[in-house]
N, C-alpha and C positions, 0 to 999 in steps of 0.2 A: 504493500500500500504506500509506504513512504517513498519508495523509489519512483513510483508513478507520479506522486505529487511534485517531485523535483523536476519531472520532465514536462511540466505544463508548457503549452505552446507560447512562443513569445509574441510580442505585439505585431511584428511583420507577418507572422504566420496567420494570426487572427484576422488582420486586415485583408490578407490575400483570400482567406476562406470566406470572408463576409463582404467582399467588395461589391457583389451584385445584389446584396439585400437592400430593399428600400429602407431609407432611414425614417424612423418614426419617433416623434417626441424627443428629439435629442435635447438634452438639458443645455440650453444655450448659455445659461449663466456660468455653468461649470467650464464650458469651452472658453467663454470670454475670460474667466478668471485665470485659466491655464495660460491663455495667450498673454494676458496682462503680466502674469508672473514671469513668463519668458521675456517679455519686453523689458521688464524691470531688471531681470537677471542679466539679460543680454547686454544692457548698458554697462554693468559692472565687468562683464567678461571682456567687452570691447576696450574699456579703459585699461585693463591689465594687458590685453593682447597688444595694444598700441605700444605700450612700454617695451614689451618683448620684441616686437617687430622693429622698433626704432633701434634697439641695441643690436639686433642681428644685421639690419641694413647698414648700420654705421661701420660694420666690419668689412663690408663689401668695398673693394678699391674703387669701383665705379659708382659708388653711392651718390656722390655729389652730382655727377652727370645725370644719373637716373632721376634724381629729384628735381634737377633743373627742368628736365623734360616734363616731369609730373606737374611742376609748377606752371609750365607753359600750357599744358593740357587744361589745367584749371582756368587759366585766363580765357581760353577759348570757350570753356564750358560755363562761364559765369551765368548764374541764374538770373542776373539782372537784365540779361539781353531781352529786348522786346521784339515781338514778331513785326518785322519791318513792313510787310504787306498790310497787316492789320492796321498798323499805325498810319500808313499812307492813306488807307481808306477813310480813316477818321479825320485826318487833317484835310483831305480833299473835300470833306463835308463841311469844313469851316471850323472845326474844333481846334483850340490851341494845342500845340504839340505836348507841352508838359502835362496838361490836363488829360489829353488822350492817353498818354503813357500811364498815368495814375489809374484811369478807368480800366485800361487793359490788364494792369497788374491785379486790380481788385476783382476782375471778372475772368481770371485765368485765360487771358488772351482771346476771349470770345467777343468778336466785333459787335454782334447784335446786343449782347448784354451790356457791353461797355457803352454803346450808343444810348441804350435806355437809361443807364446810370448818369451819363452826361446831361441828358435832357432833364432827368428828374432833379439833378443837383445844380442846374444852371444858375439858380439864384441863391445858392447856398454860400454864405460868406466864407465858409471853410473849404470850399471846393478846391482851392489851390494849395492847401496846407499839405506838407509832405506826409507820406504814409507813416504810421507808427512803425518803429523797428527798421525803417529804411535809413541806413547811415549814408552820409555824404561820401563821395568817392575818396578812397585812401590813396589813389594812384600816385600823386606827387611824392608823398612820403616814401612809398615803396620804391619808386623810381630812384630816389636819392639813395636808398639803402643798396639797391642793386648796383648802381654805378660806383658806390664806395667799395663794394665787394670786388668789382671788376678792376679798379685801379690798384687795389692792394695785391701786388704779385707775391705769392708765397715763396720764401727762401726754402731751399731743399730741407733744412733741418726742421723748420717750423711747419712744413707742409702738412704733416699728419694732424697737428693740433688745429691748424687753420681749416683743414677740410672738415674736422669735427665741428668747429665753431660755425662754419658755413652751413653744415647740415642742420645744426640747431636753429640757425636763422631761417633756413628754408622750411623746416618743420613749423616754426612759428608763423611764417607767412601762410603756409597751407592751412594752418589752424584758423588764422584770421579770416581767410576766405571762406572757410567752412562754418563760420559762426552761425548759430541758430537764427533762422529768419522766421519770426512769428507770422501766422496767417493774418494779413492786415484786416480782413473782414471780421475775424474772431476778436482781434484787438479792439476794433471800434465797438463791436456789439458788447463786449464785457466792460469796456470803459463807460459805455452808456448806462451800465448798471451801477456806476458809482465807484468802481475800483480804479486805483491809479495805474498809470502805464507800466511802471516797473513790476507791480504785483501781477498784472495781467500777463506780461511777457514771461515772468517766472512760472505762472500757472500753465501757460501754453507749452513752455519748454518741458516742464515735468510731465505733461500729459500729451506729448507728441502732437501738438497743434490741434487736439480734439477739443472743440469749444465746450461741449456739454461736460466732459470730464474736468476741464479746467474750471468751469463754473462750480462744480461740486467741490473741487479742491479748495477754491477760494472761500466757499461757504463752510467748509469742514475743518478738519484739524491740520490741513496743509502738510500732510505727510505723503510721500517723501519730500524733504526740503530740497531746494535747488542745490544746496551744498552736497546732499547725499548723491546727487547725480555724478559727481566727479570722483566718487570713491570706487576703487576697483574691487575685484572679487578676492577672497582669501586665496593667495597663490598656492597654499598647501592643500587646498580643498580637493577631494577626489574629483570633483567636476572639472576644475581647472587643469589638474594633472592629466586627466583623460583627454582633454582637448589638446594639451601640448604634446601628448604622446601620439596623436593621430598623424599619420604620414602626410595626408592631404593638407592638413593645417600647417604642419612643419614646412612643407614646400611653399605653401601660400605665403607664409610669413617672410619669405625671402624675396617676395615680389612687391615692389613699391606700390603697385596698383591696389594690393590688398590693404596696405596701410591707408591709402587714400580713401578706400571704400569704408574702412572702419571709422576714420575721422568723420566722413560724411554722414554715415548712419548715426553716429553719436549725436550730431547736432540736428540732423534732418531725417528722423526715423522714417518719414514717408518715402524717402528715396530708397529704402531697403529693397523694394521690389526690383528696382532697376539693377541693383548689385546682385540680387539672387538670380537674375536672368543673364548676368554677364558670364561668358564662358570661362574667364579667368578667376573671378571672385565667387561665382555661384557655388562651385563644388565645396569651397571652404565654408561658406555660410551653411550649406546643407549639412555638412559634417557636425558643425557646432550645434545646430538645431537638433540633429539626431542624438548626439551625445547627451544634450540637455534633457530631451524627452525620455531617453533610456534611464538616466540616473534619477530623474524626477519620479519615475514610477517605482523605483526600488526603495 
């Protein structure tokens, strides 16, 4: 009897056997909580994996070059880019460009919705106010930093140290570009309820830009706190050890793109789908998710 008990089918076997069964009355709250647990835990895992990846990548002699490329990739991929065609359509209708840009950002680049918003807010005195959470461009400061780096030619002795410092600088730049961007609509809606902008941005950051969850957080005990978000996982825990021992994860940690993906998901969890579908970073994320699910059940 005991031997049989130990040979219970694992989750994959159960899923395979029940794949074609119609789902009935799935307890959504349980699924939601599990997902939420994973989101909360994933943050901690990512914080700790970023540290490991940075150390590993710093050992790579080509690290500085790799990250310069990564940094350039981010410049091309800036989320602030506006759909040029959509913008032209609105400006040709006679709307001022800055106002049209704001309307498009608020309406996820939909011309129709942006046009409705512009008409609706035509007489609103705050129509030209910048969006909450939109920072003015940091380009000049960054350009200064990069030209300073370019002029400082490393002597052969200090080359190793300089490369390390340069990497640290590049990591900082990447992190700045990947700073959390709150959903402007959610910010406006929550501020209209009487909360101030900093509280609202904190609430959205803690709750992955989900407006309802952010509202509950603001009205509730405000746990986890924004500071909790920067804490890593216990690096001696069985979960973290299992992740680090996984060959797919180990290989992924030597790829700068994985580090970029981790940084991005940390600040913009809604982008995780894009990284899950990426041929380079997807397999790493899949392994982390599987290890978490497996250990969470035991």
